[in-house]
C-alpha positions as CSV (number, residue, x, y, z in Angstrom):
1,X,0.0,0.0,-0.1
2,X,1.3,3.4,-1.0
3,X,1.8,6.3,1.4
4,X,-1.3,8.9,1.5
5,X,0.9,11.7,0.1
6,X,2.9,9.8,-2.6
7,X,1.7,10.4,-6.2
8,X,0.2,7.6,-7.8
9,X,1.0,6.0,-11.1
10,X,-1.6,8.0,-13.1
11,X,-0.2,11.3,-11.8
12,X,3.3,10.2,-12.6
13,X,2.3,9.2,-16.2
14,X,0.6,12.9,-16.4
15,X,3.9,14.6,-15.2
16,X,5.9,12.6,-17.8
17,X,3.4,13.4,-20.7
18,X,3.7,17.2,-20.2
19,X,7.4,17.5,-21.4
20,X,6.6,14.9,-24.0
21,X,3.8,16.9,-25.5
22,X,5.7,20.2,-25.6
23,X,8.5,18.2,-27.3
24,X,6.2,16.8,-30.0
25,X,4.5,20.2,-30.6
26,X,7.7,22.0,-31.1
27,X,9.3,19.3,-33.3
28,X,6.4,18.3,-35.4
29,X,3.9,21.0,-35.4
30,X,2.6,22.1,-38.8
31,X,2.4,25.7,-37.6
32,X,4.8,28.1,-36.3
33,X,4.8,28.0,-32.3
34,X,6.4,31.0,-30.6
35,X,7.0,31.4,-26.9
36,X,7.8,34.9,-26.0
37,X,9.0,36.4,-22.7
38,X,7.7,39.6,-21.4
39,X,9.9,41.6,-23.4
40,X,8.7,39.9,-26.7
41,X,11.9,37.9,-27.2
42,X,11.8,34.3,-28.4
43,X,12.3,31.6,-25.5
44,X,11.3,28.6,-27.6
45,X,10.1,28.4,-31.2
46,X,9.0,25.8,-33.9
47,X,9.7,26.4,-37.5
48,X,7.0,27.9,-39.5
49,X,7.5,25.4,-42.2
50,X,7.0,22.3,-39.8
51,X,10.5,21.2,-40.2
52,X,11.3,21.1,-36.5
53,X,12.7,23.5,-33.8
54,X,14.2,26.9,-34.8
55,X,16.4,27.4,-31.8
56,X,18.6,29.7,-34.0
57,X,15.5,32.3,-33.5
58,X,15.8,32.2,-29.6
59,X,16.8,35.4,-28.1
60,X,15.7,37.3,-31.0
61,X,12.8,40.0,-30.9
62,X,9.8,38.8,-32.5
63,X,9.8,41.6,-35.1
64,X,13.4,40.7,-35.8
65,X,13.0,36.8,-36.3
66,X,10.3,37.7,-39.0
67,X,10.4,40.4,-41.8
68,X,6.9,41.8,-41.4
69,X,5.6,44.5,-43.9
70,X,4.3,46.4,-41.0
71,X,6.2,45.5,-38.1
72,X,4.9,48.4,-35.9
73,X,1.5,46.9,-36.4
74,X,2.6,43.3,-35.2
75,X,4.3,44.8,-32.2
76,X,1.4,46.8,-31.0
77,X,-0.8,43.6,-31.4
78,X,1.6,41.6,-29.1
79,X,1.6,44.3,-26.4
80,X,-2.1,44.7,-26.6
81,X,-2.5,41.1,-25.6
82,X,0.3,41.2,-23.1
83,X,-1.4,44.1,-21.2
84,X,-5.0,43.1,-21.5
85,X,-4.9,39.3,-21.4
86,X,-7.5,39.3,-24.3
87,X,-6.3,36.9,-26.9
88,X,-6.2,37.7,-30.7
89,X,-7.3,35.2,-33.3
90,X,-6.6,34.7,-37.1
91,X,-5.0,38.3,-37.9
92,X,-3.6,38.1,-41.5
93,X,-0.3,40.1,-41.9
94,X,2.1,40.1,-44.7
95,X,5.7,38.9,-44.0
96,X,8.1,35.9,-43.7
97,X,11.1,34.5,-41.9
98,X,14.1,37.0,-41.7
99,X,16.4,34.2,-43.2
100,X,13.6,33.0,-45.8
101,X,14.2,33.9,-49.5
102,X,11.5,35.1,-51.7
103,X,8.7,37.8,-51.4
104,X,6.6,38.2,-48.4
105,X,3.5,35.8,-47.8
106,X,0.2,35.9,-46.1
107,X,0.5,34.9,-42.4
108,X,-2.1,34.2,-40.1
109,X,-1.3,35.2,-36.5
110,X,-3.0,34.2,-33.2
111,X,-1.5,35.5,-29.8
112,X,-2.3,34.2,-26.2
113,X,-1.1,35.4,-23.0
114,X,0.8,33.0,-20.6
115,X,0.4,33.1,-16.9
116,X,1.5,31.1,-14.0
117,X,-0.8,29.6,-11.3
118,X,-0.7,32.8,-9.2
119,X,-1.8,34.7,-12.3
120,X,1.6,36.3,-12.8
121,X,2.3,37.3,-16.6
122,X,5.1,35.2,-17.9
123,X,4.8,36.2,-21.6
124,X,3.1,35.1,-24.8
125,X,2.3,32.2,-27.1
126,X,2.3,33.1,-30.9
127,X,1.1,30.7,-33.4
128,X,1.9,31.6,-37.1
129,X,0.3,29.7,-39.9
130,X,1.2,30.2,-43.7
131,X,-2.0,31.0,-45.7
132,X,-0.7,32.4,-48.8
133,X,-2.4,29.6,-50.9
134,X,-5.7,30.3,-49.1
135,X,-5.3,34.1,-49.5
136,X,-4.5,33.8,-53.1
137,X,-7.7,31.8,-53.7
138,X,-9.6,34.2,-51.8
139,X,-8.1,37.1,-53.5
140,X,-8.9,35.3,-56.9
141,X,-12.4,34.8,-56.0
142,X,-12.9,38.2,-54.8
143,X,-11.4,39.6,-57.9
144,X,-13.5,37.3,-60.1
145,X,-16.7,38.4,-58.1
146,X,-15.8,42.2,-58.6
147,X,-15.4,41.6,-62.3
148,X,-18.8,40.0,-62.7
149,X,-20.3,42.7,-60.4
150,X,-18.8,45.9,-61.5
151,X,-17.8,45.0,-65.3
152,X,-20.9,45.5,-67.5
153,X,-23.2,47.4,-65.1
154,X,-22.9,50.3,-67.6
155,X,-23.4,50.8,-71.4
156,X,-20.6,53.3,-71.3
157,X,-17.5,51.7,-73.0
158,X,-15.1,53.9,-70.8
159,X,-16.8,53.1,-67.6
160,X,-16.7,49.4,-68.5
161,X,-12.9,49.5,-69.1
162,X,-12.4,51.5,-65.9
163,X,-14.5,49.1,-63.9
164,X,-12.3,46.2,-65.3
165,X,-9.3,48.0,-64.1
166,X,-10.8,48.8,-60.7
167,X,-11.8,45.0,-60.1
168,X,-8.3,43.6,-60.8
169,X,-6.2,46.2,-59.0
170,X,-4.9,45.7,-56.4
171,X,-6.3,42.2,-55.9
172,X,-4.9,40.5,-58.8
173,X,-2.6,42.8,-60.4
174,X,-0.4,45.8,-59.3
175,X,-0.8,47.8,-62.6
176,X,-3.3,47.1,-65.5
177,X,-3.7,48.9,-69.0
178,X,-6.8,48.3,-71.1
179,X,-6.8,49.1,-74.8
180,X,-9.6,48.9,-77.3
181,X,-9.6,48.9,-81.0
182,X,-10.3,52.4,-82.0
183,X,-13.1,51.4,-84.5
184,X,-14.7,49.6,-81.7
185,X,-14.8,52.7,-79.4
186,X,-16.4,54.4,-82.3
187,X,-19.2,51.7,-82.5
188,X,-18.0,49.8,-85.6
189,X,-17.8,46.0,-85.7
190,X,-14.7,44.6,-84.4
191,X,-12.0,43.2,-86.8
192,X,-11.7,39.4,-86.8
193,X,-8.6,37.8,-85.6
194,X,-5.6,37.8,-86.1
195,X,-5.2,41.6,-85.6
196,X,-2.7,43.0,-87.7
197,X,0.1,45.6,-86.3
198,X,-1.4,48.4,-88.5
199,X,-4.7,48.4,-86.5
200,X,-4.7,51.3,-83.8
201,X,-5.6,50.8,-80.3
202,X,-6.9,53.4,-78.0
203,X,-6.1,53.5,-74.2
204,X,-9.4,53.0,-72.5
205,X,-8.3,52.6,-68.8
206,X,-4.9,52.5,-66.9
207,X,-4.9,51.9,-63.0
208,X,-2.1,51.4,-60.5
209,X,-2.0,50.0,-57.0
210,X,-0.9,53.6,-55.8
211,X,-3.6,56.1,-55.6
212,X,-1.5,59.0,-56.8
213,X,0.3,57.0,-59.7
214,X,0.6,59.4,-62.7
215,X,0.4,56.5,-65.2
216,X,-1.6,58.3,-67.8
217,X,1.5,60.0,-69.0
218,X,3.3,56.8,-69.2
219,X,0.8,55.0,-71.6
220,X,0.1,56.7,-75.0
221,X,-3.5,57.6,-75.7
222,X,-3.5,55.7,-79.1
223,X,-0.8,53.2,-80.4
224,X,-0.3,50.5,-83.0
225,X,1.3,47.4,-81.6
226,X,4.8,46.8,-82.5
227,X,5.7,43.5,-84.3
228,X,7.3,40.4,-82.4
229,X,6.1,41.6,-78.9
230,X,3.8,39.7,-76.4
231,X,1.1,42.1,-77.1
232,X,1.2,41.7,-80.9
233,X,1.5,37.9,-80.5
234,X,-1.6,37.7,-78.1
235,X,-3.7,39.4,-80.8
236,X,-2.3,37.2,-83.3
237,X,-2.8,33.7,-82.0
238,X,-5.6,35.0,-79.6
239,X,-3.8,33.3,-76.6
240,X,-2.9,34.7,-73.2
241,X,0.6,34.5,-72.1
242,X,2.8,35.3,-68.9
243,X,6.1,37.0,-69.6
244,X,8.8,37.7,-67.3
245,X,9.9,41.5,-67.8
246,X,12.8,41.8,-65.5
247,X,16.3,42.8,-66.9
248,X,16.6,43.4,-70.6
249,X,14.1,41.4,-72.5
250,X,15.0,41.6,-76.3
251,X,11.4,42.5,-77.3
252,X,11.4,45.6,-75.2
253,X,13.7,47.1,-77.8
254,X,10.8,47.2,-80.3
255,X,8.3,48.6,-77.9
256,X,9.8,51.7,-76.2
257,X,6.6,52.7,-74.6
258,X,6.3,49.4,-72.6
259,X,9.8,49.5,-71.7
260,X,9.3,53.0,-70.1
261,X,6.2,52.0,-68.4
262,X,8.1,48.9,-66.9
263,X,11.1,50.9,-66.0
264,X,9.0,53.6,-64.2
265,X,6.8,51.3,-62.2
266,X,9.2,48.4,-61.6
267,X,7.1,45.9,-62.9
268,X,8.6,42.4,-63.4
269,X,6.0,40.1,-64.5
270,X,3.6,40.7,-67.3
271,X,0.3,38.6,-68.1
272,X,-1.3,40.0,-71.3
273,X,-4.6,38.7,-72.5
274,X,-6.5,39.6,-75.7
275,X,-10.2,40.7,-75.5
276,X,-11.9,38.6,-77.9
277,X,-15.5,37.5,-78.7
278,X,-16.5,35.1,-81.4
279,X,-13.2,35.1,-83.1
280,X,-13.1,39.0,-83.3
281,X,-10.7,41.1,-81.4
282,X,-12.1,44.1,-79.3
283,X,-8.8,45.0,-77.6
284,X,-6.1,43.9,-75.2
285,X,-5.5,43.9,-71.4
286,X,-2.1,43.9,-70.0
287,X,-1.6,43.1,-66.2
288,X,1.6,43.8,-64.4
289,X,2.9,42.7,-60.9
290,X,5.8,44.9,-59.5
291,X,8.7,44.3,-57.2
292,X,7.8,42.8,-53.9
293,X,4.8,41.0,-55.4
294,X,4.9,37.2,-56.4
295,X,5.3,37.1,-60.3
296,X,2.3,35.7,-62.3
297,X,2.1,31.8,-62.4
298,X,0.1,29.5,-64.7
299,X,-2.5,29.1,-62.0
300,X,-3.4,32.8,-62.7
301,X,-4.3,32.4,-66.2
302,X,-7.8,30.9,-65.7
303,X,-9.0,34.1,-63.7
304,X,-7.2,36.3,-66.2
305,X,-9.1,34.6,-69.1
306,X,-12.3,34.5,-67.4
307,X,-12.0,38.3,-66.5
308,X,-11.0,39.1,-70.2
309,X,-14.0,37.0,-71.6
310,X,-16.6,38.9,-69.4
311,X,-14.8,42.2,-70.2
312,X,-15.0,41.5,-73.9
313,X,-18.7,40.6,-73.8
314,X,-19.6,43.7,-71.8
315,X,-17.4,46.0,-74.2
316,X,-19.3,44.6,-77.2
317,X,-22.6,45.3,-75.5
318,X,-21.3,48.9,-75.0
319,X,-20.3,48.9,-78.7
320,X,-23.6,48.0,-80.0
321,X,-25.0,50.6,-77.7
322,X,-22.7,53.1,-79.1
323,X,-23.5,52.2,-82.7
324,X,-27.1,52.3,-82.1
325,X,-26.9,55.6,-80.2
326,X,-24.7,57.1,-83.2
327,X,-27.4,56.0,-85.7
328,X,-30.4,57.3,-83.5
329,X,-28.5,60.5,-82.9
330,X,-28.0,61.0,-86.5
331,X,-31.7,60.1,-87.2
332,X,-32.6,62.6,-84.6
333,X,-30.8,65.4,-86.0
334,X,-32.0,64.9,-89.6
335,X,-35.6,64.9,-88.3
336,X,-34.9,68.1,-86.4
337,X,-35.0,71.7,-87.9
338,X,-31.7,72.3,-89.5
339,X,-31.5,76.0,-88.6
340,X,-33.5,78.4,-86.3
341,X,-37.0,79.2,-88.0
342,X,-37.5,83.0,-87.0
343,X,-41.3,83.8,-87.2
344,X,-43.0,87.1,-87.8
345,X,-41.7,89.5,-85.1
346,X,-40.3,86.4,-83.3
347,X,-36.5,85.6,-82.9
348,X,-35.6,82.1,-81.8
349,X,-32.4,80.2,-80.7
350,X,-32.0,76.6,-79.5
351,X,-29.5,74.4,-78.0
352,X,-29.4,70.6,-78.6
353,X,-27.3,68.8,-75.8
354,X,-26.3,65.4,-76.8
355,X,-27.0,62.6,-74.5
356,X,-28.5,59.2,-74.2
357,X,-31.9,60.3,-75.1
358,X,-32.7,60.6,-78.9
359,X,-36.3,61.4,-78.7
360,X,-36.4,65.2,-77.9
361,X,-37.5,67.8,-80.6
362,X,-38.3,71.3,-80.9
363,X,-39.9,73.5,-83.7
364,X,-40.8,77.0,-84.8
365,X,-43.7,77.0,-87.2
366,X,-44.9,80.0,-89.2
367,X,-48.8,80.3,-89.0
368,X,-51.4,82.4,-90.7
369,X,-52.0,85.9,-89.4
370,X,-48.2,86.5,-88.6
371,X,-48.5,84.0,-85.7
372,X,-45.7,81.7,-84.6
373,X,-46.0,78.2,-83.0
374,X,-43.4,77.3,-80.7
375,X,-43.2,73.6,-79.8
376,X,-40.9,71.3,-77.6
377,X,-41.4,67.8,-76.9
378,X,-39.7,64.6,-75.3
379,X,-40.2,60.9,-76.3
380,X,-38.5,59.1,-73.3
381,X,-36.0,56.5,-74.3
382,X,-33.0,55.9,-76.5
383,X,-32.1,54.3,-79.6
384,X,-33.8,54.2,-83.0
385,X,-37.3,53.7,-81.8
386,X,-37.5,56.9,-79.6
387,X,-35.9,58.9,-82.5
388,X,-38.5,57.2,-85.1
389,X,-41.5,57.9,-82.7
390,X,-40.3,61.6,-82.3
391,X,-40.2,62.0,-86.0
392,X,-43.7,60.8,-86.4
393,X,-45.0,63.0,-83.5
394,X,-43.3,65.9,-85.2
395,X,-44.9,65.3,-88.6
396,X,-48.3,65.0,-87.0
397,X,-48.0,68.2,-85.0
398,X,-46.8,70.0,-88.4
399,X,-50.0,68.7,-90.1
400,X,-52.2,69.9,-87.2
401,X,-50.5,73.3,-87.0
402,X,-51.3,73.8,-90.5
403,X,-55.1,73.5,-89.6
404,X,-55.0,76.6,-87.6
405,X,-56.4,74.8,-84.2
406,X,-56.2,76.1,-80.8
407,X,-53.4,74.9,-78.8
408,X,-55.3,72.6,-76.5
409,X,-57.1,71.0,-79.6
410,X,-53.7,70.5,-81.2
411,X,-52.6,68.4,-78.1
412,X,-55.8,66.5,-78.1
413,X,-55.5,65.3,-81.5
414,X,-51.8,64.7,-81.2
415,X,-52.8,62.6,-78.2
416,X,-55.3,60.7,-80.4
417,X,-52.5,60.0,-83.1
418,X,-50.0,58.9,-80.2
419,X,-52.8,56.4,-79.0
420,X,-53.1,54.9,-82.4
421,X,-49.4,54.7,-82.9
422,X,-49.0,52.9,-79.6
423,X,-51.5,50.6,-80.5
424,X,-49.6,49.8,-84.0
425,X,-46.4,49.4,-82.1
426,X,-47.9,46.9,-79.6
427,X,-49.0,44.7,-82.3
428,X,-45.6,44.9,-84.0
429,X,-43.2,41.9,-83.5
430,X,-40.7,42.7,-80.9
431,X,-37.3,44.4,-82.3
432,X,-35.0,44.9,-79.3
433,X,-35.0,45.6,-75.7
434,X,-36.5,48.8,-76.1
435,X,-39.6,47.6,-78.2
436,X,-41.4,46.1,-75.1
437,X,-41.4,49.2,-73.1
438,X,-44.5,51.6,-73.1
439,X,-44.2,54.8,-75.0
440,X,-44.1,57.8,-73.1
441,X,-43.8,61.3,-74.3
442,X,-44.5,65.0,-73.5
443,X,-45.1,68.3,-75.4
444,X,-45.8,72.0,-75.1
445,X,-47.4,73.8,-77.9
446,X,-47.5,77.8,-77.7
447,X,-48.8,80.2,-80.2
448,X,-47.5,83.7,-80.3
449,X,-49.6,86.4,-82.0
450,X,-47.6,89.7,-82.5
451,X,-50.7,91.7,-83.5
452,X,-52.7,90.9,-80.2
453,X,-49.5,90.5,-78.3
454,X,-50.8,87.2,-76.7
455,X,-49.4,83.9,-76.2
456,X,-51.6,80.8,-76.0
457,X,-49.9,77.5,-74.1
458,X,-51.0,74.2,-73.6
459,X,-48.8,71.2,-72.4
460,X,-49.0,67.6,-72.2
461,X,-46.9,66.2,-69.2
462,X,-44.1,68.6,-70.0
463,X,-42.5,71.5,-67.7
464,X,-44.2,74.8,-68.3
465,X,-42.2,77.5,-70.0
466,X,-40.5,80.3,-68.4
467,X,-41.6,84.0,-69.0
468,X,-39.1,86.8,-68.8
469,X,-40.5,90.3,-68.9
470,X,-38.3,93.0,-70.4
471,X,-37.5,94.3,-67.0
472,X,-35.8,90.9,-66.2
473,X,-38.4,89.1,-64.0
474,X,-38.4,85.5,-64.7
475,X,-41.2,83.1,-63.7
476,X,-43.0,80.0,-64.8
477,X,-46.1,80.6,-66.9
478,X,-49.0,79.1,-65.0
479,X,-50.2,76.3,-67.6
480,X,-52.4,73.5,-66.3
481,X,-50.5,70.3,-66.8
482,X,-52.5,67.9,-69.1
483,X,-51.6,64.2,-69.4
484,X,-48.7,62.8,-71.3
485,X,-49.2,61.8,-75.1
486,X,-49.3,58.2,-74.7
487,X,-51.4,58.3,-71.4
488,X,-54.4,56.0,-71.6
489,X,-56.7,58.1,-69.4
490,X,-57.8,60.4,-72.2
491,X,-58.1,63.6,-69.7
492,X,-58.7,66.8,-71.5
493,X,-56.2,69.7,-72.1
494,X,-56.5,73.2,-70.8
495,X,-55.1,76.2,-72.6
496,X,-53.7,79.5,-71.0
497,X,-53.3,82.8,-72.9
498,X,-51.0,85.4,-71.5
499,X,-50.3,89.1,-72.6
500,X,-46.8,89.6,-73.4
501,X,-45.0,92.9,-73.6
502,X,-42.8,93.6,-76.7
503,X,-39.2,92.2,-76.0
504,X,-40.6,89.4,-73.7
505,X,-38.7,86.0,-73.7
506,X,-40.1,82.7,-73.6
507,X,-37.9,79.7,-72.7
508,X,-38.9,76.2,-73.3
509,X,-37.1,73.3,-71.7
510,X,-37.0,69.5,-71.8
511,X,-37.5,68.2,-68.4
512,X,-33.9,67.0,-68.0
513,X,-32.7,70.6,-67.8
514,X,-35.0,71.1,-64.6
515,X,-34.5,68.1,-62.4
516,X,-34.8,70.1,-59.1
517,X,-35.5,73.4,-57.7
518,X,-31.8,74.5,-57.6
519,X,-31.4,74.0,-61.4
520,X,-34.7,75.9,-61.9
521,X,-33.2,78.8,-59.8
522,X,-30.0,78.8,-61.8
523,X,-32.0,78.7,-65.2
524,X,-34.2,81.8,-63.9
525,X,-31.1,83.6,-62.7
526,X,-29.6,83.2,-66.2
527,X,-32.6,84.3,-68.1
528,X,-32.8,87.4,-65.9
529,X,-30.6,89.5,-68.0
530,X,-32.5,91.3,-70.7
531,X,-29.9,93.1,-72.5
532,X,-28.3,90.0,-73.8
533,X,-28.9,88.2,-77.2
534,X,-31.1,85.0,-76.9
535,X,-28.2,82.8,-78.2
536,X,-26.1,84.2,-75.3
537,X,-29.0,83.4,-72.9
538,X,-29.0,79.6,-74.4
539,X,-25.4,79.5,-73.7
540,X,-25.6,81.2,-70.2
541,X,-28.2,78.6,-69.2
542,X,-26.0,75.5,-70.4
543,X,-23.0,77.2,-68.6
544,X,-25.0,77.4,-65.3
545,X,-26.1,73.8,-65.2
546,X,-24.1,71.1,-63.3
547,X,-22.5,68.1,-65.4
548,X,-24.9,65.5,-64.2
549,X,-27.9,67.1,-65.5
550,X,-26.8,66.8,-69.1
551,X,-26.1,62.9,-69.4
552,X,-29.6,62.2,-70.9
553,X,-29.3,65.1,-73.3
554,X,-31.5,68.2,-73.4
555,X,-33.3,70.7,-75.6
556,X,-33.7,74.4,-75.0
557,X,-35.8,76.7,-77.2
558,X,-35.8,80.4,-76.5
559,X,-37.9,83.0,-78.3
560,X,-37.9,86.8,-78.0
561,X,-41.2,88.6,-78.8
562,X,-41.5,91.6,-81.0
563,X,-44.5,93.4,-82.7
564,X,-45.7,94.2,-86.2
565,X,-45.0,97.9,-87.2
566,X,-48.2,99.8,-87.8
567,X,-47.1,100.7,-91.2
568,X,-47.0,97.1,-92.2
569,X,-50.6,96.3,-91.1
570,X,-53.8,97.6,-92.9
571,X,-57.2,96.8,-91.4
572,X,-60.7,97.9,-92.6
573,X,-64.0,97.4,-91.1
574,X,-66.3,96.9,-94.2
575,X,-70.2,97.1,-94.6
576,X,-71.9,93.7,-95.6
577,X,-73.4,94.7,-98.9
578,X,-72.8,94.0,-102.6
579,X,-70.7,97.1,-103.1
580,X,-68.1,96.1,-100.8
581,X,-65.8,93.9,-103.2
582,X,-65.3,97.0,-105.3
583,X,-64.6,99.2,-102.2
584,X,-62.2,96.6,-101.0
585,X,-60.2,96.4,-104.3
586,X,-60.0,100.2,-104.1
587,X,-58.5,100.2,-100.7
588,X,-56.2,97.4,-101.4
589,X,-54.8,98.9,-104.7
590,X,-54.0,102.1,-102.7
591,X,-52.2,100.4,-99.7
592,X,-50.3,98.1,-102.2
593,X,-49.1,101.2,-104.0
594,X,-48.0,102.7,-100.6
595,X,-45.9,99.6,-100.0
596,X,-44.3,99.8,-103.3
597,X,-45.4,96.3,-104.5
598,X,-45.1,95.3,-108.1
599,X,-48.1,95.4,-110.6
600,X,-48.3,91.8,-110.8
601,X,-48.7,91.1,-107.0
602,X,-51.1,94.0,-106.9
603,X,-53.3,92.6,-109.5
604,X,-53.3,89.2,-107.9
605,X,-54.2,90.4,-104.6
606,X,-57.0,92.5,-105.9
607,X,-58.5,89.4,-107.3
608,X,-58.0,87.4,-104.2
609,X,-59.6,90.1,-102.1
610,X,-62.5,90.4,-104.5
611,X,-63.1,86.9,-104.2
612,X,-62.9,86.4,-100.6
613,X,-64.9,89.6,-99.9
614,X,-67.6,88.5,-102.3
615,X,-67.7,84.9,-100.7
616,X,-68.1,86.6,-97.2
617,X,-71.0,88.8,-98.4
618,X,-72.9,86.3,-100.2
619,X,-72.5,83.4,-97.3
620,X,-71.1,84.9,-94.3
621,X,-72.6,87.3,-91.6
622,X,-71.5,90.7,-90.4
623,X,-69.2,92.3,-89.1
624,X,-66.8,92.0,-92.0
625,X,-63.2,92.8,-91.6
626,X,-60.3,92.9,-94.1
627,X,-56.7,93.0,-93.0
628,X,-53.3,93.0,-95.2
629,X,-49.9,92.0,-93.4
630,X,-46.7,92.8,-95.3
631,X,-43.7,90.7,-94.2
632,X,-41.6,88.3,-96.1
633,X,-45.0,87.3,-97.7
634,X,-48.1,89.3,-98.1
635,X,-51.1,88.1,-96.1
636,X,-54.8,88.8,-96.9
637,X,-57.3,88.0,-94.2
638,X,-61.1,88.3,-94.4
639,X,-63.2,87.8,-91.4
640,X,-66.9,87.5,-90.6
641,X,-68.9,86.2,-87.8
642,X,-70.2,82.9,-89.5
643,X,-68.8,79.6,-88.7
644,X,-69.8,78.0,-92.0
645,X,-67.0,76.3,-93.5
646,X,-66.0,77.3,-97.2
647,X,-65.1,74.4,-99.6
648,X,-63.0,74.5,-102.6
649,X,-65.1,73.3,-105.7
650,X,-64.0,72.2,-109.2
651,X,-66.7,73.8,-111.2
652,X,-67.9,72.4,-114.5
653,X,-67.4,74.2,-117.9
654,X,-71.1,75.1,-118.1
655,X,-71.4,76.3,-114.3
656,X,-71.7,80.2,-113.7
657,X,-70.3,80.1,-110.3
658,X,-68.2,78.0,-107.8
659,X,-64.7,79.1,-108.9
660,X,-63.9,81.8,-106.4
661,X,-61.7,79.6,-104.0
662,X,-60.2,77.7,-107.1
663,X,-59.0,81.1,-108.3
664,X,-57.7,82.1,-104.8
665,X,-55.9,78.7,-104.6
666,X,-54.1,79.3,-107.9
667,X,-53.1,82.8,-107.1
668,X,-51.8,82.3,-103.7
669,X,-49.0,80.0,-102.4
670,X,-51.0,79.1,-99.4
671,X,-54.6,79.5,-98.2
672,X,-56.8,78.3,-95.4
673,X,-59.4,79.2,-92.7
674,X,-59.1,79.4,-88.9
675,X,-62.0,79.6,-86.4
676,X,-62.2,81.6,-83.3
677,X,-64.8,82.5,-80.7
678,X,-66.1,85.4,-83.0
679,X,-66.3,83.5,-86.2
680,X,-63.9,82.5,-89.1
681,X,-61.0,84.1,-91.1
682,X,-60.2,83.1,-94.6
683,X,-56.6,83.9,-95.2
684,X,-54.0,83.8,-98.1
685,X,-50.3,84.0,-98.4
686,X,-48.5,85.3,-101.5
687,X,-44.9,85.0,-102.2
688,X,-43.2,88.3,-102.9
689,X,-40.4,89.0,-105.5
690,X,-37.0,89.7,-103.8
691,X,-37.2,93.2,-104.7
692,X,-40.6,93.6,-103.2
693,X,-40.2,91.8,-99.9
694,X,-40.1,93.8,-96.6
695,X,-37.8,91.3,-95.0
696,X,-38.0,90.4,-91.3
697,X,-40.0,92.4,-89.0
698,X,-37.8,94.3,-86.3
699,X,-37.6,93.2,-82.8
700,X,-37.4,95.1,-79.7
701,X,-33.9,94.3,-78.8
702,X,-32.6,95.2,-82.1
703,X,-33.3,98.8,-81.6
704,X,-30.8,99.2,-78.5
């Protein structure tokens, strides 16, 4: 029987296992074990590589035994555990054993405080695990996820290439240069591989790991690939390749631009991959790793190829968008007025800001009675569909304007045409991603009458115009908002009439120019300068807007109103009897003599007036009014209170009457009838010889 105080066999075995356990851990551990004293010096250590003890490290400070990328951070971490007793787990740092060759590696560090049975601090236990391969895989996965998330999110080619550069630097490379075939940047089809050295490539993105790296000056904006270089070979055989660039590679002599880039950045490894899609070459991506970073290996090729393939597809999508946008923009510009169409006593100017939208339009249409229609509209969307719909709506509104309808009725009939157009497009087969979206459009239709000095305005889902008085006060016109043109509700449109002083300015905008109240204030401030020309006002508005308001594109139309001089208008109130045609001919002859018009024009005008007055006396009701307006054309108007519509007839040879309007239509360049609250007005316009034309009417601002 053993003594009561003597240790038993189990206790003895446990005491013997302690040293054996420590010996085994330090001799065979697959991780680096390091026992540190309170001064952070190594007391005992096991090799990081698992090859046994590392007694040669004993006595060294921990940050001297290892070459850390940031030793101050590691020492701070150790002292925090030593002071607080709170262990630290799985901190990733970059470094290597001081006597180990090669670049730094990713190390996983965990630290615990060592205490005796009385709680006194003895030192630290630091465990170091080499996780370089794991971190590489993590970095590759993160890089690939970034490529799939960021690249292709925009249809802007430059943004797509910048997103590729941002995704791969610094996770996968220290420096990247993305180059795209110049024709592809312009929207043309990419050339089939192999790509010849004569094809120019444009720099689309360049990015380095340093935030302040001045890399743009090291990479030419445009270049042709020199022959017998890794870049030219990659676009010739359409294969990626890894190339060491340390020392004096022989091919660098043929490519001085790349040689300068390598020399300035310290690059030592190059991975070049072509951007290809279905055998066509869209560009080239060059990835560099610099000194202090592990060179590219064969295991890096799958990621590079996947990223390049995704980028090529995204760049091709952007290219197709660019091509469609170029075509749509060309169609839009051809469908818009090619010059400012100043009306009678109205001066206009416009600005068309290019952008993604291709359905914005404006118009200035001369109407009868010296009036001018001012129109601005917007078909939402981009591409050919928006441009084509815009052209259709513009054609319809030109036709409606020629019917001399009121502004609200013009928009009502335009909305009816838009509804039929939408129904036709809904039945047509799908042709692209835009065709399935519902059509949306807005419009403002205004008519300025310089004789009455009034402007009638109606709008369909569009911002109201801004009115600037001659004194410089700018404010939105109070115009009730009607439904948009493709709205299915079919609500009625309202019209507002405003009296305008001579020299007033009307400004019409597309909605993208007024996205918020701040922009609206800037616009009003730019307009409130009455002494400037309207083109200067247009430019001032554009200058005042922030850049982010122009991405979609915009249209601005500005008109300055004038008045018809009294000596260019003649008005007579006439009796409603059979002698009136003869009286009217005499009055007209005297007035045309005073205007020095040629005899042929005077004879035709007398005949036109005689026929119109005769028609009004025979079929109309009093009061009867005759008016002549002289501008670039000669306008004759006959007004009576009857709303009975006259009709042009083709009389037979034996008919005694019915030829009046036919004669008028042959003598006048244009004729028509418009209706108002007090009856109807028959009007004609005659072209004047160049020597007789009076020229444009003066505007108020031109007298200053």
